[in-house]
C-alpha positions as CSV (number, residue, x, y, z in Angstrom):
1,X,-7.6,-9.5,28.9
2,X,-9.1,-7.8,25.8
3,X,-6.9,-7.5,22.7
4,X,-5.4,-4.0,22.3
5,X,-5.4,-1.7,19.3
6,X,-2.6,-1.9,16.8
7,X,-0.9,1.4,16.2
8,X,0.1,2.1,12.6
9,X,2.2,5.2,11.7
10,X,1.8,6.9,8.4
11,X,3.1,10.0,6.8
12,X,0.7,11.3,4.2
13,X,1.6,14.0,1.7
14,X,-1.9,15.4,0.9
15,X,-2.6,17.5,-2.2
16,X,-6.3,17.9,-2.4
17,X,-6.8,20.3,-5.3
18,X,-10.6,20.1,-5.0
19,X,-10.5,21.4,-1.4
20,X,-7.4,23.6,-1.8
21,X,-5.6,21.6,0.9
22,X,-1.9,20.9,0.8
23,X,-0.6,19.3,4.0
24,X,1.8,16.7,5.4
25,X,-0.1,14.6,7.8
26,X,1.7,12.5,10.5
27,X,-1.0,10.0,11.4
28,X,-1.1,7.4,14.2
29,X,-3.9,5.1,13.3
30,X,-5.2,3.0,16.1
31,X,-6.7,-0.2,14.5
32,X,-9.1,-1.9,16.8
33,X,-8.8,-5.7,16.8
34,X,-12.4,-6.0,15.3
35,X,-11.8,-3.3,12.7
36,X,-11.6,-4.7,9.1
37,X,-8.8,-3.5,6.8
38,X,-11.5,-2.0,4.5
39,X,-12.9,0.1,7.4
40,X,-9.5,1.2,8.4
41,X,-8.7,2.3,4.8
42,X,-12.0,4.0,4.4
43,X,-11.6,5.8,7.7
44,X,-8.1,7.0,6.8
45,X,-9.2,8.3,3.4
46,X,-12.2,10.0,5.0
47,X,-9.8,11.8,7.3
48,X,-7.6,12.9,4.5
49,X,-10.3,13.9,2.1
50,X,-12.2,15.8,4.8
51,X,-9.1,17.5,6.2
52,X,-9.7,20.8,7.8
53,X,-8.5,22.6,11.0
54,X,-9.9,20.8,14.0
55,X,-10.1,17.4,12.4
56,X,-9.6,14.3,14.6
57,X,-10.3,10.6,14.7
58,X,-12.7,9.7,17.5
59,X,-11.1,9.1,20.8
60,X,-12.7,5.8,21.5
61,X,-12.6,4.4,17.9
62,X,-15.0,1.6,17.2
63,X,-15.8,1.2,20.9
64,X,-17.5,4.7,20.9
65,X,-20.6,4.2,18.7
66,X,-21.9,7.6,19.8
67,X,-19.1,9.4,18.1
68,X,-18.3,9.8,14.4
69,X,-15.1,8.0,13.3
70,X,-13.8,11.4,12.2
71,X,-15.0,14.8,13.4
72,X,-14.2,18.4,12.9
73,X,-14.5,20.7,15.9
74,X,-14.1,24.5,16.1
75,X,-11.6,25.9,18.7
76,X,-14.4,26.0,21.3
77,X,-15.1,22.3,20.9
78,X,-18.4,22.7,18.9
79,X,-18.9,19.9,16.4
80,X,-18.8,21.3,12.9
81,X,-18.7,18.2,10.8
82,X,-19.5,14.5,11.4
83,X,-17.6,12.3,9.0
84,X,-18.8,8.7,8.9
85,X,-17.6,5.6,7.0
86,X,-19.0,2.4,5.6
87,X,-22.8,2.0,5.8
88,X,-24.0,3.8,8.9
89,X,-27.6,3.2,9.9
90,X,-30.4,5.6,9.0
91,X,-30.8,6.3,12.7
92,X,-27.1,7.2,13.0
93,X,-27.3,9.5,10.0
94,X,-30.4,11.2,11.4
95,X,-28.6,11.8,14.7
96,X,-25.5,13.1,12.9
97,X,-27.5,15.6,10.8
98,X,-29.0,17.0,14.0
99,X,-25.6,17.1,15.8
100,X,-23.4,18.8,13.2
101,X,-23.8,21.4,10.5
102,X,-22.2,19.2,8.0
103,X,-22.4,15.4,7.5
104,X,-20.3,13.3,5.1
105,X,-20.1,9.6,4.5
106,X,-17.3,7.8,2.8
107,X,-18.2,4.3,1.5
108,X,-17.4,1.5,-0.8
109,X,-21.0,0.3,-0.7
110,X,-23.1,3.1,-2.1
111,X,-26.1,0.9,-3.0
112,X,-26.3,-0.6,0.5
113,X,-26.0,2.9,2.0
114,X,-28.8,4.3,-0.2
115,X,-31.0,1.3,0.6
116,X,-30.4,1.8,4.4
117,X,-31.2,5.5,4.0
118,X,-34.7,4.6,2.7
119,X,-35.6,2.7,5.9
120,X,-36.6,5.9,7.8
121,X,-36.7,9.7,7.5
122,X,-33.3,11.3,8.0
123,X,-33.0,14.9,9.1
124,X,-31.6,17.1,6.2
125,X,-30.9,13.9,4.2
126,X,-30.5,16.0,1.0
127,X,-27.6,17.9,2.6
128,X,-25.6,14.8,3.6
129,X,-22.6,14.4,1.3
130,X,-21.8,10.8,0.2
131,X,-18.5,9.9,-1.4
132,X,-18.2,6.5,-3.1
133,X,-14.6,5.5,-2.9
134,X,-13.1,3.5,-5.8
135,X,-12.4,-0.2,-5.1
136,X,-9.4,0.1,-7.4
137,X,-7.8,2.2,-4.7
138,X,-9.3,0.8,-1.5
139,X,-8.6,-2.9,-2.1
140,X,-4.9,-2.5,-2.7
141,X,-4.6,0.0,0.2
142,X,-6.0,-2.6,2.6
143,X,-2.6,-4.4,2.2
144,X,-0.4,-1.3,1.9
145,X,-1.8,0.6,4.9
146,X,-0.6,-2.2,7.2
147,X,3.0,-1.2,6.4
148,X,4.5,1.8,8.1
149,X,5.7,4.4,5.7
150,X,4.5,7.2,3.6
151,X,1.9,7.9,1.0
152,X,1.1,10.6,-1.4
153,X,-2.6,11.3,-1.9
154,X,-3.8,13.7,-4.6
155,X,-7.4,14.5,-5.5
156,X,-8.1,16.6,-8.5
157,X,-11.5,17.0,-10.1
158,X,-12.7,13.9,-8.3
159,X,-9.8,11.7,-9.5
160,X,-7.9,10.1,-6.6
161,X,-4.2,9.3,-7.1
162,X,-2.2,7.4,-4.4
163,X,1.5,6.6,-4.4
164,X,3.1,4.3,-1.9
165,X,6.7,3.3,-2.9
166,X,6.4,1.8,-6.3
167,X,2.6,1.3,-6.1
168,X,0.5,3.8,-8.0
169,X,-3.3,3.6,-7.5
170,X,-6.0,5.7,-9.1
171,X,-9.8,5.9,-9.3
172,X,-12.7,8.3,-9.3
173,X,-14.3,9.4,-6.1
174,X,-18.0,9.7,-7.0
175,X,-20.1,12.2,-5.1
176,X,-23.6,11.0,-4.6
177,X,-26.8,11.6,-2.6
178,X,-28.4,9.3,-0.1
179,X,-31.4,8.7,-2.5
180,X,-29.7,8.4,-5.8
181,X,-26.3,8.9,-7.4
182,X,-25.7,12.5,-8.6
């Protein structure tokens, strides 16, 4: 029998000044047995920092490579935004840009992502938003996210502040392009 996903419950108080989003999110994160802590943290931050009506994690998680890890749909089910994490292949980004009006990638490996993007032409590559997440936030969150509880996440002018209990993390979310940092 295949190992099952681990369900992690988190309450996140989100104050995204940059996007004018102020929400309390009750998340049930399904962590696939093969999912690394870094990927889980990046996927969770991508969800929070892309938050909009109609947002959802993919139904199949890592076992559904045809779906984005996070997607935003309109009320009719039309895909509005494809939100990917990590270092998706150039082919995947090409497909994403054709499938959705908006594509964003959240990564901790900007140089690898930019190198991958040079391996083939990507539809509307100049319109794909890339967010390089700070390792000063992601690495400690790898440990903290495993614990049930609550977080406060604030983004203001690209600065990311996260509070979990007595832990306070901060760093800058850099917005870049696929070809070079901007």
